[in-house]
C-alpha positions in Angstrom: 40.7 3.4 -75.9 37.2 4.6 -76.3 37.9 8.0 -77.8 40.5 6.5 -80.2 38.1 3.6 -81.2 40.5 0.9 -80.0 38.5 -2.3 -79.4 41.4 -4.3 -77.9 44.7 -3.6 -76.1 47.3 -5.9 -74.6 49.7 -4.5 -72.0 52.8 -5.7 -70.2 54.8 -3.6 -67.8 57.9 -4.7 -65.9 60.3 -3.0 -63.6 63.3 -4.2 -61.5 62.8 -7.8 -62.5 59.1 -7.9 -61.5 56.0 -8.0 -63.6 53.8 -5.0 -62.6 51.0 -5.3 -65.2 50.1 -8.1 -67.5 46.5 -8.0 -68.8 44.2 -7.3 -71.7 41.6 -4.5 -72.1 38.6 -4.3 -74.3 36.8 -6.9 -76.5 37.9 -9.2 -79.3 35.3 -7.7 -81.7 33.3 -4.6 -81.6 30.1 -6.5 -81.7 31.2 -9.1 -79.2 31.4 -9.2 -75.4 34.3 -11.7 -75.4 36.9 -10.0 -73.3 40.6 -9.5 -74.1 42.8 -11.2 -71.5 46.5 -11.5 -70.7 46.5 -14.7 -72.8 44.9 -13.1 -75.9 47.4 -13.3 -78.8 48.1 -10.3 -81.0 50.3 -10.1 -84.1 53.3 -8.0 -83.2 54.6 -7.3 -86.7 58.1 -5.8 -86.7 58.7 -6.5 -83.0 59.6 -9.9 -84.5 62.9 -8.4 -85.7 64.4 -8.3 -82.3 63.8 -12.1 -81.9 65.9 -12.6 -85.1 68.7 -10.3 -84.0 68.8 -12.0 -80.6 69.0 -15.4 -82.3 71.8 -14.2 -84.5 73.6 -12.8 -81.4 73.4 -16.2 -79.9 74.6 -18.0 -83.0 77.5 -15.6 -83.5 78.8 -15.9 -80.0 79.1 -19.7 -80.4 81.2 -19.3 -83.5 84.6 -17.5 -82.9 85.1 -16.9 -86.6 82.0 -14.7 -86.9 81.1 -11.1 -86.0 78.3 -8.8 -86.9 80.6 -7.5 -89.6 81.2 -10.8 -91.3 80.3 -10.5 -95.0 77.2 -12.4 -96.0 79.0 -14.1 -98.9 81.2 -15.9 -96.4 78.2 -17.5 -94.7 75.3 -17.9 -97.1 75.1 -20.8 -99.5 72.1 -19.2 -101.3 72.6 -17.5 -104.6 72.5 -14.0 -103.1 73.8 -11.2 -105.2 73.0 -7.5 -105.7 73.1 -5.3 -108.8 76.2 -3.6 -107.3 79.3 -5.9 -107.2 80.7 -3.9 -104.4 77.7 -4.7 -102.2 78.1 -8.4 -103.1 81.5 -8.3 -101.5 80.8 -6.1 -98.5 77.3 -6.5 -97.2 77.4 -7.8 -93.6 75.0 -9.2 -91.0 75.0 -5.7 -89.4 74.1 -4.1 -92.8 71.1 -6.4 -93.2 69.7 -5.8 -89.7 70.4 -2.1 -89.6 68.9 -1.4 -93.0 72.1 -0.1 -94.5 72.1 -1.8 -97.9 70.4 1.2 -99.7 67.6 -1.0 -101.1 64.1 0.5 -100.6 61.2 -1.5 -99.2 59.7 -3.4 -102.1 57.3 -5.0 -99.5 54.7 -6.3 -101.9 57.1 -9.0 -103.1 56.3 -10.8 -99.8 52.7 -11.3 -101.2 53.6 -13.1 -104.4 54.1 -16.6 -102.9 57.9 -16.9 -103.5 59.9 -19.3 -101.4 62.7 -17.6 -99.5 65.2 -19.1 -101.9 63.3 -17.6 -104.9 63.0 -14.2 -103.1 66.8 -14.2 -102.5 67.4 -15.2 -106.1 65.4 -12.2 -107.4 67.0 -9.6 -105.3 69.8 -9.1 -107.8 67.2 -7.5 -110.1 66.1 -4.8 -107.6 67.3 -1.2 -108.0 68.7 0.8 -105.1 67.4 4.1 -103.9 70.6 5.2 -102.1 74.2 4.3 -101.8 75.6 1.5 -99.7 75.8 2.5 -96.0 74.9 6.1 -97.0 71.4 6.3 -95.4 68.8 4.4 -93.5 66.5 2.5 -95.9 64.0 0.3 -94.0 63.8 -3.0 -95.7 61.9 -6.1 -94.6 63.3 -8.3 -97.3 66.8 -8.0 -95.8 65.4 -9.6 -92.6 64.3 -12.5 -94.8 68.0 -12.8 -96.0 69.1 -12.6 -92.3 66.8 -15.4 -91.4 68.5 -17.5 -94.1 71.8 -16.6 -92.5 70.5 -17.8 -89.1 69.4 -21.1 -90.7 72.8 -21.5 -92.2 74.6 -20.9 -88.9 72.0 -23.0 -87.0 73.0 -26.0 -89.1 69.5 -27.3 -89.8 66.0 -26.3 -89.2 64.1 -23.1 -90.1 64.6 -19.9 -88.3 61.3 -20.4 -86.7 62.4 -23.7 -85.3 65.7 -22.1 -84.1 63.9 -19.3 -82.3 61.5 -21.7 -80.7 64.2 -24.1 -79.4 66.8 -21.5 -78.5 64.7 -18.7 -77.1 61.0 -19.3 -76.7 61.1 -22.6 -74.9 63.9 -21.6 -72.5 62.0 -18.4 -71.7 58.7 -20.4 -71.3 57.1 -18.3 -74.0 54.9 -21.2 -74.9 52.0 -19.1 -76.3 54.2 -17.3 -78.9 53.5 -18.5 -82.5 54.5 -17.8 -86.1 51.8 -16.6 -88.4 52.8 -19.1 -91.1 52.2 -22.1 -88.8 49.4 -24.4 -89.8 47.9 -25.0 -86.4 47.0 -21.5 -85.1 43.8 -20.9 -83.2 42.7 -17.8 -85.1 39.4 -17.5 -83.2 41.4 -16.4 -80.2 42.8 -13.4 -82.0 41.1 -10.0 -81.7 39.7 -8.6 -84.9 41.7 -5.8 -86.5 40.1 -2.5 -87.6 40.9 0.8 -89.1 39.0 4.1 -89.5 37.3 4.2 -92.9 36.0 7.8 -92.9 33.9 8.2 -89.8 33.3 4.4 -89.3 35.4 1.6 -87.9 35.9 -1.0 -90.6 37.3 -4.5 -90.1 40.5 -5.8 -91.7 40.7 -9.5 -92.4 43.4 -11.5 -90.7 44.3 -12.7 -94.2 45.9 -9.3 -94.8 48.3 -10.0 -91.9 49.0 -13.6 -92.6 49.8 -13.0 -96.3 52.9 -11.0 -95.5 54.4 -14.1 -93.7 53.9 -16.5 -96.7 57.5 -16.1 -98.0 59.2 -15.3 -94.7 58.0 -14.6 -91.2 61.3 -13.0 -90.1 60.4 -9.3 -90.8 57.1 -9.4 -88.8 55.4 -12.8 -88.6 55.1 -13.5 -84.9 52.1 -13.3 -82.6 52.1 -13.4 -78.8 50.3 -12.3 -75.7 50.9 -10.0 -72.7 52.1 -12.9 -70.5 54.9 -14.0 -72.9 55.9 -10.5 -73.7 56.4 -9.8 -70.0 59.0 -12.6 -70.1 60.6 -11.1 -73.2 60.9 -7.7 -71.5 62.5 -9.3 -68.4 64.9 -11.2 -70.6 66.1 -8.1 -72.5 66.5 -6.1 -69.3 68.3 -8.9 -67.4 71.2 -9.1 -69.8 70.0 -12.3 -71.6 68.9 -14.5 -68.7 65.7 -16.4 -68.3 63.5 -16.6 -65.2 65.8 -19.3 -63.7 68.8 -17.1 -64.1 70.3 -19.2 -67.0 72.2 -17.1 -69.5 70.9 -17.7 -73.0 72.9 -14.9 -74.7 76.1 -13.3 -73.6 75.2 -9.9 -72.1 77.7 -8.0 -74.3 76.3 -9.7 -77.4 72.8 -8.9 -76.4 73.7 -5.2 -75.7 75.2 -5.0 -79.1 71.8 -5.5 -80.7 70.7 -2.3 -79.0 73.7 -0.2 -80.2 72.9 2.3 -83.0 74.3 1.4 -86.4 72.3 3.6 -88.8 71.5 7.2 -88.3 67.8 8.2 -88.4 66.9 11.6 -89.8 63.2 11.5 -89.0 62.0 14.2 -86.5 61.2 13.2 -82.9 57.7 12.1 -82.1 57.5 14.7 -79.4 60.0 17.5 -78.9 60.4 20.7 -77.0 59.3 23.5 -77.0 56.0 22.5 -78.6 55.7 19.6 -76.1 56.8 19.5 -72.5 59.2 16.6 -73.3 61.4 15.2 -76.0 61.0 11.7 -77.2 63.5 11.0 -80.0 64.5 8.2 -82.2 68.2 8.8 -83.2 69.6 5.6 -84.6 68.5 2.2 -85.8 70.2 -0.6 -84.1 69.8 -4.4 -84.9 66.0 -4.9 -84.7 65.8 -2.0 -82.2 65.6 1.8 -82.4 67.8 3.8 -80.1 66.7 7.2 -78.7 65.9 9.2 -75.6 62.8 10.0 -73.5 63.2 12.8 -70.8 67.0 12.3 -71.1 66.8 8.6 -70.5 68.2 6.3 -73.1 65.5 4.2 -74.7 65.5 1.1 -76.9 62.2 0.5 -78.7 60.5 -0.7 -81.8 57.1 -0.4 -83.3 55.0 -2.8 -85.3 52.3 -2.2 -87.9 50.5 -4.7 -90.1 46.9 -5.2 -91.3 45.3 -3.0 -88.6 47.4 -4.2 -85.7 49.8 -1.9 -84.0 52.4 -2.7 -81.4 55.2 -1.0 -79.5 57.9 -2.2 -77.1 59.9 0.3 -75.0 62.9 -0.4 -72.8 64.4 2.2 -70.4 67.5 0.1 -69.3 68.8 2.6 -66.7 65.6 2.3 -64.7 65.0 -1.4 -65.6 61.6 -0.4 -67.1 60.0 -2.3 -69.9 56.6 -1.6 -71.6 54.7 -3.5 -74.3 51.4 -2.7 -75.9 49.5 -4.1 -78.9 46.2 -2.8 -80.2 43.7 -4.0 -82.7 43.2 -0.6 -84.5 45.3 1.1 -87.1 46.0 4.2 -84.9 49.7 5.0 -84.8 49.5 7.5 -81.9 47.6 5.7 -79.2 50.4 3.2 -78.3 52.9 6.1 -77.8 50.5 8.0 -75.6 50.1 4.9 -73.4 53.9 4.4 -73.2 54.8 7.9 -72.3 52.0 8.0 -69.7 53.2 4.8 -68.1 56.9 5.8 -68.4 56.2 9.1 -66.5 54.4 7.3 -63.7 57.3 4.9 -63.3 60.0 7.6 -63.6 58.2 9.6 -60.9 57.3 12.4 -63.3 54.0 14.2 -63.5 52.4 12.7 -66.7 52.0 15.4 -69.4 49.5 13.2 -71.3 46.0 13.6 -69.9 42.6 12.2 -71.0 41.3 15.4 -72.5 44.3 16.1 -74.6 44.8 12.4 -75.6 41.2 12.2 -76.8 41.4 15.5 -78.7 44.4 14.5 -80.7 44.4 11.9 -83.4 47.2 10.3 -85.5 46.5 12.5 -88.5 46.3 15.8 -86.5 49.9 15.8 -85.4 52.1 16.5 -88.4 55.5 17.8 -89.2 55.7 21.3 -90.5 58.6 23.7 -91.0 57.7 25.3 -87.7 57.7 22.0 -85.8 54.9 19.7 -84.6 51.4 21.1 -84.8 48.4 19.6 -83.2 44.8 20.4 -82.4 46.2 21.5 -79.0 48.6 24.4 -79.0 50.5 23.0 -76.1 50.2 19.9 -74.0 49.7 20.6 -70.3 50.4 18.4 -67.3 47.5 16.3 -66.2 45.5 17.0 -63.1 43.8 14.4 -61.0 40.4 15.5 -62.4 41.7 15.0 -65.9 42.8 11.5 -65.2 39.5 10.6 -63.7 37.7 11.5 -66.9 39.1 8.4 -68.7 38.2 5.0 -67.4 40.9 3.3 -69.4 43.6 5.6 -68.2 42.5 5.1 -64.6 42.6 1.3 -65.0 46.2 1.4 -66.3 47.3 3.8 -63.5 45.6 1.5 -60.9 47.3 -1.6 -62.3 50.7 0.1 -62.1 50.0 1.1 -58.5 49.0 -2.5 -57.6 52.1 -3.9 -59.2 54.3 -1.4 -57.4 52.8 -2.5 -54.1 53.7 -6.1 -54.9 57.2 -5.3 -55.3 56.1 -5.2 -71.9 54.3 -1.1 -87.3 54.5 -0.7 -96.5 52.2 1.9 -94.4 49.9 0.4 -96.8 47.1 2.6 -95.6 48.3 5.6 -97.7 46.4 7.5 -100.3 48.9 9.0 -102.8 46.3 11.5 -104.0 48.9 14.3 -104.4 51.2 12.2 -106.4 49.0 12.0 -109.5 50.4 15.2 -110.8 53.7 13.4 -111.4 52.1 11.1 -113.8 50.5 13.5 -116.2 53.1 12.2 -118.7 53.7 8.5 -118.3 57.4 7.7 -118.2 59.1 7.1 -121.5 60.2 3.5 -122.0 62.6 2.8 -124.8 63.5 -0.8 -123.8 63.3 -2.9 -120.7 66.1 -4.3 -118.6 66.7 -7.1 -121.1 66.8 -5.2 -124.4 63.4 -6.3 -125.6 60.4 -4.1 -126.5 57.0 -5.7 -126.5 54.1 -4.5 -128.7 51.6 -7.3 -127.9 47.9 -6.9 -128.7 45.2 -7.3 -126.1 44.7 -11.0 -125.2 40.9 -10.8 -125.1 38.4 -9.5 -127.6 36.2 -7.5 -125.3 34.4 -4.3 -126.4 35.6 -1.9 -123.8 37.8 1.2 -123.6 39.8 -0.9 -121.2 40.6 -3.6 -123.7 44.0 -2.1 -124.5 45.2 -2.7 -121.0 44.2 -6.3 -120.3 46.9 -8.9 -120.3 49.8 -10.5 -118.4 52.8 -8.3 -117.4 56.1 -9.3 -115.9 58.9 -8.0 -113.9 61.8 -10.3 -113.2 62.1 -9.3 -109.5 58.4 -9.1 -108.7 57.0 -11.8 -111.0 53.7 -11.2 -112.9 50.6 -9.1 -112.6 47.5 -9.6 -114.6 45.0 -7.0 -115.7 41.6 -8.1 -116.7 38.0 -6.9 -117.1 35.3 -8.2 -114.8 31.6 -7.4 -114.7 30.3 -5.2 -112.0 27.1 -6.7 -110.6 26.3 -3.7 -108.5 23.4 -1.5 -109.5 25.5 1.6 -109.6 28.9 2.5 -111.1 30.6 1.2 -114.2 29.3 -1.9 -115.8 32.8 -3.4 -116.0 35.8 -3.0 -113.8 39.4 -3.1 -114.7 41.0 -5.5 -112.2 44.8 -5.9 -111.5 46.0 -9.0 -109.6 49.3 -9.8 -107.9 50.0 -13.1 -106.2 47.2 -15.4 -104.9 45.1 -12.8 -103.0 46.1 -9.2 -103.8 43.9 -7.3 -106.3 42.9 -3.8 -107.1 40.1 -2.1 -109.1 41.7 0.4 -111.5 39.9 3.7 -111.7 40.8 6.3 -114.4 41.8 9.6 -113.0 41.5 11.8 -116.0 45.2 11.6 -117.1 46.3 9.6 -120.1 46.5 5.9 -119.2 46.9 6.7 -115.4 44.7 4.8 -112.9 44.1 5.0 -109.2 44.2 1.4 -107.8 41.7 0.7 -105.1 42.5 -2.4 -103.0 40.0 -5.2 -102.8 39.5 -7.7 -99.9 41.5 -8.4 -97.9 43.6 -5.3 -98.8 40.6 -2.9 -99.2 42.5 -0.1 -97.5 45.5 -0.2 -100.0 45.5 2.6 -102.5 48.1 3.6 -105.0 48.6 4.6 -108.7 49.5 2.7 -111.8 50.2 4.0 -115.2 50.5 2.3 -118.6 52.5 3.0 -121.7 50.4 2.3 -124.8 52.0 1.6 -128.2 49.5 1.8 -131.0 46.5 -0.2 -129.8 47.8 -2.0 -126.7 49.7 -1.3 -123.5 53.2 -2.6 -123.6 54.2 -1.7 -120.1 52.7 -0.8 -116.7 54.4 0.9 -113.8 52.9 0.0 -110.4 53.6 2.1 -107.3 54.5 -0.9 -105.3 57.6 1.0 -104.1 57.4 4.8 -103.9 61.2 5.3 -104.5 61.8 2.7 -107.1 58.4 1.7 -108.6 58.7 -1.5 -110.7 58.1 -1.6 -114.4 56.1 -4.6 -115.7 56.4 -5.6 -119.4 53.7 -7.4 -121.3 54.2 -11.1 -121.5 57.6 -11.0 -119.8 58.4 -14.0 -117.6 61.3 -14.8 -115.3 62.5 -17.5 -117.7 62.6 -14.9 -120.5 64.7 -12.6 -118.3 67.3 -15.3 -117.4 67.6 -16.3 -121.0 68.1 -12.7 -122.1 70.8 -12.2 -119.4 72.7 -15.4 -120.4 72.9 -14.3 -124.1 74.2 -10.7 -123.3 
């Protein structure tokens, strides 16, 4: 934890129906002495997805007319449609949960403030980046749709209420909450951080909460080590709670762990550059199926606003591991998991303190030759190596004690290399509705930025605004060009030396969010702006376009 600048860590480990470790490490804030405990809540981001898939398994098993492959159109009363009529007929529950629709992420739509009904209504205006069931396209919006399916099948109540009544209460997970709840004790949460150059910088909880405004189903739950130990035991027991009561049919629960979408990403670790292979082969239904040391694994990671989490199951050995950390370090959670897994599997751990502290998330990267790192080869740990890291010793000791007694839109991306693509802004002859806009700037401000200010619309995303604000700082430009989206997301637009192309620097609470935007200027004013909200299908915003305009245009065509 120390060498990776991780202030707080939550850990649960179970094996053979027993809780071996359930505790917290570190402090809530870097300048605080308040300790993290087993009761400290952490946002778990995409670990939420398994709660939705488990709820749907429970709902499907109680309705003999339904399967994972029931078309959504046969269930959902919402006005759900896609740009492709074939998808409208064929998309199933399994397709939603396994990310097989072909729709790319479009995550920023979750920040606009849409209701779930409004979000579903606008999905018909989103473009696809791949064919239907052709490739894996991770999409959080589809989990919002799946939560609407759960609400329809649950016959009343929100998906949050259904999860609480059908899963959390029977499992005694009384500390698990949803981030869109009004009565959360936020002061109990650890602060989130990320590395900003050489310093550790705090990320506001508002950045995490904002993504659950429209729907919490993709990643809007928070919990602690105590509750996650119960969740691990439930998953490994075939769907039974601590009293032995079956909440979900074992076969139905197992079906959520069965691969449904092939993953093409390389393994996190693989031979011969590492002593072991840890692979992710298929995406299941809220889980990722793979192998570690030849053992079948089912896991999922979570990442949001500086919080990272990971849950790993090794069913053949009845092992479950959960970690959550308060620092935007993707690697540390995997190092903790493979170290613990090796101890429980009776293997000599290949991760040791010196190696773990010398390697960082950004120093392991995929190349044509394989995985490179600052170390040419990982070597098995010696006892002396383990004793060099206090945190590692604590975890090992906890596991030993338990055994004697017989649980992550990255947004933090700098697209600096992508600016070359935008040397010539994309040609736009007309927009989706056959209307070209040549509006003049809405404000008479003497600035080279005047041509860009105004309101722009995209019928799926809603509106963005671009305006000029004074910079009160003593250095830098006297005025800033500011782009806003939704109630809290905004960016400062910095020219990059290319015609009408800007680098967008996120402002609080999304100060770590950077991307590119580029304008099309007709005569004296910008008529369109393309925003890299989605790398595969970046949305085009048209000056003064509103959703009402779009619907009216469609109805007359």
